[in-house]
N, C-alpha and C positions, 0 to 999 in steps of 0.2 A: 505493499499500499502505501508505502512512503520512501520508492525507490528512485529515483532518475524522473520529474514529472515531464513528460515533453508534451501532452495535447492537455487546454483546459477548454470544458464546456460551459457555455453560462450560458444557464437556463434563463428565458423572459431578459436575453442579451441585445432586444433592440432597443430598449430604451435606454436613458442617460447614464443611469449608474452603471448599468450591465458595458454600453459602447464603452464607457470611460475607460474601464477596468481591462476591456479587450483591448486598447489603444496601448495601454503600459503596458501588457504582455505580449502583445505583438511588439512593439520595441524593442523589448528584453530577449527576444528571441525566440519566446512559444509557438507553439502552433494553437491557433485558437478556434474552437468552435462556436458558432453564434448560432444558438437554441432557439426557440419561439416556438407559439401552436400551429403555427402555420409557414410553410416550405417559401413561400413569396415574401412575407415579412423578413425572413432569415436573409436572404438571398439580397434583399434592398440593403441592408442594413451591413452585409459583409462588403457589399460592393463601393458603400459608402466610405465604410473603412480601409479599403485598399487601397481606395483614390487620395485617402489623406493620408496614408503611410509614404505614398507615392510621392506626396508636395513635401514630407518630410525627409525624405531622401530615404527611405526604406523600401529598396527596389525588391525585396523576397519574402515581403509580409505573407504569412500563411494562415488565411481565414478562409475557413470552410462556413457552410451555411447548411445549417438541417433544423426539421424539427425536434421538438425538445425530447422525444425519447432515443432518436438516434444521436441528438447530440451527446445523451446521458450515458449511451453505451458507448460513446467513443473517447470521451474524455479520461484522462486517469485522475485528475481530482475534476470533479463538477461543481459548479457554481450558482447559486440560487439565488436571483434579484426579481423576482415577480413581487408583487403589493401583496400584505399580508392576507386580503380577503381571498388570492388564490394561492397561499402558499401551499394547504393541504391536496386539492386537487390537483393542483404538478406534479406534486413527489408521489400522490398516488399515479398518474400515468408511466413513472419513471422506477419504482419503487426497487423492481426486480436487477433493474440496471444498475443499483449505488450499493448491493451488495461488494463487501470489501474493499470498497472507496472511503475518498474522503469527500465529504459535502461541505463544502464552506458556504452555511448560510448569512448572506445578509438582511434576511429579512427587517423589519421595523415593525410591532403590532401600532402604527397611528389610526386614530378614531376619527376620520374629518366628522363633521369642520374643526375640530378641537385639536388640531393636530400638535401643538404648544404644547397640550397638557398629559402629562404620564398617564397611563390607561394600559397596565398593562395585563395579559388576559390571563385565562383562571388558571392556563396551563403553567403560568409564571413567568416563561418569555417565548419568544418564537424559535429561538433554538433548542429549548428543552422538548417544547411540542415536537417540533420535526425530528430531534432524537429517537423521543417516546416513539411516533409515529411509525420510525424506520426503522429501529431496535438496535443492537449490537451487530449487527453485521456491518452497519456503517457507521464510521467515524463523524459526527457531525461536528464543525468547527465555526463558531459564530466571529463574524468577523467585518469591518468596513461600514458600520452603521454610521459611525460618525464623519465619516468624509464626505463632503460635499462632492457630488457629481460635477457640479461648475471646474471643480481644481483638477479632477479626474480628467477633462479635457483638455487639459492645460498639458503641454507638454513636457513642464520642468522638473526639480524634485520639488516634492511639498513639504512645507513645515507643519506637518501634520503625524500625528503618532496614532497606531491601530491597537487595539486589544483586544486579544486575541482569546477566546474559550471553548473549551473543550474536554473531554475527559481523560483523552490519554496525551500525553506530554508530547509522545513522537507526531501525533496527526497534527498538534498542537506547533510546533517546530515545523513541519512541511508547509503549513500554510505561514507562517513570519515570514521564512524564504521568498513566497510571493508576494508578500508585502514589501519586502525590501526592493525583488524584481519592479515594482510598480513605484518606485522611487520614496519610501517612506520608512519611517523605525516600527516594528512590533514587536508587542512586550506578551509575554504568557500570563495571562489574567485570572486564570483557575479555571473549574470546571465549567460545566455549560450551564449549571444552576446560575455563577455568577453573570451569564448572558442576561441575565432581566436588569443588572444596574449599568451594565454599557447601553441596552437598548433603550433605557429610561433616559440616560442621557442625550439622545436624540432630538425627543420634546422640550428637553432645556436648550438645547443648541437654537433649534428653531426660532425660539422665540429671544434669544439673542441676537440672531440673526434677524430678524424683523425688526429689533427694538435699534438694532445698531446697522443697519443695511449691508451687511456682510454676509461670508461666507466662512460662519467660525469653525474652528476644528479642538480639539482635545492636544496637548503640551504634556509629557513628562516628566517632571524636573527631578535634577538631583541623579540622573545613571546617565552616566561615560557612554556611548557607543560609536 
């Protein structure tokens, strides 16, 4: 599960967050599969990403469009970037393809219209819900909730840290490597139960962003890396 990662599959990869992560991992040299509920949407996003990479001088960008099930089957690591309302339905459609793999769950349980208010689900957090649903055959790692999609779309390194939660340290380590490949610092933040605190912070950051008209993130002090 934690051998060298060659292919990253992003389910729901046509949105701002999914395409932002895809751009950074393609630039870092990974093969990226953009998954979507429809092949057509995946193809459109892949075409746009390849064009952008060419503008940035990345002439051998490896981007493939697939539906979510095919993407989950193709990925060495799979990333879930769908809205919370589609989390379980998406996981249901790909569950068997996630066995013995790491799933990076980027889901935040926001409840519109009051997305600036912390409203965690009964299951504790989106990350915990995913782990409970998928079972021990899949290692769910929660990450990237506190990173603005706006910044991921930019090409330079980010002044933003990523808290990584998951029950297996080796799985967290694999995800931290991908965080660093995307131009950020990643930190072990404990078991998947701790994802509740990280997901809750997203609503706090939304409130800060509205108040100060910015795209705020978090930064861990006191650690030299």
